[in-house]
C-alpha positions as CSV (number, residue, x, y, z in Angstrom):
1,M,0.0,0.0,0.0
2,T,1.4,3.4,-1.0
3,R,1.5,6.3,1.4
4,P,-0.3,9.6,0.9
5,V,1.5,12.8,0.1
6,R,0.7,14.2,3.5
7,D,3.2,11.8,5.0
8,V,6.1,13.0,2.9
9,M,5.3,16.7,2.1
10,T,6.8,19.8,3.6
11,P,3.9,21.3,5.5
12,A,5.2,24.9,5.7
13,A,5.6,26.0,2.1
14,T,7.2,29.5,1.6
15,T,5.0,32.1,0.0
16,V,5.4,35.5,-1.5
17,R,2.9,38.1,-2.7
18,P,2.6,38.6,-6.5
19,E,3.9,42.2,-6.2
20,A,7.1,41.2,-4.3
21,S,10.2,41.8,-6.3
22,L,12.3,39.0,-7.8
23,V,15.1,40.1,-5.5
24,E,12.9,39.6,-2.5
25,A,12.0,36.1,-3.6
26,A,15.6,35.2,-4.4
27,Q,16.8,36.5,-1.0
28,L,14.0,34.4,0.7
29,M,15.1,31.3,-1.2
30,R,18.7,31.9,-0.2
31,A,17.8,32.5,3.5
32,Q,15.7,29.3,3.6
33,E,17.9,27.2,1.3
34,I,15.1,26.4,-1.1
35,G,14.7,26.6,-4.8
36,D,11.1,27.8,-5.1
37,V,8.4,29.9,-3.5
38,L,4.7,29.9,-4.0
39,V,3.0,33.1,-5.2
40,V,-0.1,33.6,-3.2
41,K,-2.7,36.3,-2.9
42,D,-5.6,36.3,-0.4
43,G,-4.9,32.7,0.4
44,K,-5.2,31.7,-3.3
45,L,-2.3,30.0,-5.1
46,L,-1.5,32.0,-8.2
47,G,1.8,30.4,-9.2
48,L,5.1,28.8,-8.5
49,L,8.3,30.7,-8.8
50,T,11.7,28.9,-9.0
51,D,15.2,30.1,-9.0
52,R,15.3,28.9,-12.6
53,D,12.3,31.1,-13.5
54,I,14.1,34.1,-12.1
55,T,17.2,33.3,-14.2
56,L,15.4,32.4,-17.5
57,R,12.4,34.6,-17.4
58,A,14.0,37.8,-16.1
59,V,17.7,38.0,-15.7
60,A,18.5,36.3,-19.1
61,D,16.2,38.8,-20.8
62,G,17.9,41.8,-19.0
63,V,14.9,42.5,-16.8
64,D,15.7,44.4,-13.6
65,P,15.0,41.9,-10.8
66,L,14.4,44.8,-8.4
67,S,11.5,46.2,-10.5
68,A,10.1,42.9,-11.8
69,N,7.6,41.2,-9.6
70,C,7.0,37.6,-8.8
71,G,3.6,37.5,-10.4
72,S,5.1,38.3,-13.8
73,A,7.8,35.6,-13.7
74,C,6.1,32.7,-12.0
75,T,4.5,29.7,-13.6
76,P,0.8,30.4,-13.3
77,D,-1.7,27.7,-12.2
78,P,0.8,25.0,-11.4
79,V,-0.1,21.4,-11.2
80,T,-1.2,20.6,-7.7
81,V,-2.1,17.6,-5.5
82,S,-4.1,17.1,-2.3
83,P,-2.6,15.7,0.9
84,D,-4.5,12.5,0.2
85,T,-3.0,11.9,-3.2
86,E,-0.9,8.7,-3.2
87,V,2.8,9.1,-3.6
88,G,2.8,7.0,-6.8
89,A,0.2,9.2,-8.3
90,A,2.2,12.3,-7.4
91,I,5.3,10.8,-9.1
92,E,3.2,10.1,-12.2
93,L,2.0,13.7,-12.3
94,M,5.6,15.0,-12.0
95,R,6.6,12.7,-14.8
96,A,3.6,13.7,-17.1
97,H,4.1,17.4,-16.5
98,T,7.9,17.4,-16.3
99,V,7.9,19.2,-12.9
100,R,10.0,18.7,-9.8
101,R,7.7,20.2,-7.2
102,L,3.9,20.1,-6.6
103,P,2.1,22.5,-4.3
104,V,-0.3,20.6,-2.0
105,L,-3.8,22.1,-1.7
106,E,-6.5,21.0,0.8
107,G,-9.9,22.5,0.2
108,G,-8.4,25.1,-2.1
109,R,-6.0,26.3,0.6
110,L,-2.2,25.8,0.6
111,A,-1.2,22.9,2.8
112,G,2.4,22.4,1.8
113,M,4.8,21.4,-0.9
114,V,6.1,18.0,-2.1
115,S,9.3,17.7,-4.1
116,I,10.8,15.1,-6.3
117,G,13.3,14.6,-3.5
118,D,10.6,13.9,-0.9
119,L,9.0,11.4,-3.2
120,V,12.1,9.5,-4.2
121,Q,13.2,9.2,-0.6
122,E,9.8,7.5,0.1
123,S,9.7,5.3,-3.1
124,D,13.4,4.4,-3.5
125,P,15.3,5.4,-0.4
126,D,18.5,3.7,-1.5
127,S,18.8,5.4,-4.9
128,A,21.4,8.0,-5.8
129,L,18.8,10.7,-6.0
130,A,17.5,9.9,-2.5
131,H,21.1,10.2,-1.2
132,I,21.6,13.5,-3.0
133,S,18.2,14.8,-1.6
134,R,19.3,14.0,1.9
135,A,22.6,15.8,1.6
136,A,22.9,19.3,3.2
137,P,22.9,22.1,0.6
138,D,25.9,24.4,0.0
139,T,25.6,27.7,1.7
140,W,26.6,31.1,0.5
141,S,28.7,33.7,2.3
142,E,30.4,37.0,1.5
143,E,33.4,34.9,0.4
144,G,31.3,32.8,-2.0
145,P,29.8,29.3,-1.8
146,T,30.8,27.0,1.1
147,E,30.0,23.4,1.5
148,R,28.3,22.4,4.7
149,R,29.9,19.7,6.9
C-alpha cells in the first residue's frame, strides 16, 4: 500500500505576494535554502516561482529583478495535488508534466509542498537521487559558496 503525500510533504511552504520583487524572492530562497516559492494572494495560489524562473524569465532577458515582480515571472496555475494523493500518483503527475515540485492544496488552501526529493526518498530510499536529496545544501557567504559539513 502506498502512502499519501501528507506523509512526505513539507507542510510549511514558503510564499510571496505577487507584487514582491524577484530580488525579495531570491533572498528568501537563499535564506531558507530552497529553490522555489509559491505566489499567493488572499490565500489563493497564483503560481510557482523557482530560481530557474528568475534566471530564465527575467535575468536572461535583461529584466531588472528589483523592479520585476513575482507574479510576472512565476509559472501560473501550477499542477497541484491534495494531501490524500498517493505518492505513486504524485510521481506520475511530475513525470507527465515534467515538474519537480507540486504544491499541496487542501480545500483550495495551501497545505504544503512536495518535491521530487521527498517522493524519491519515500519510493526508492537507496537510490542515488535519494542520497543527494538528503545531503545538506551548500551555503553562500560573502566569500562565496561553502560546503556544509
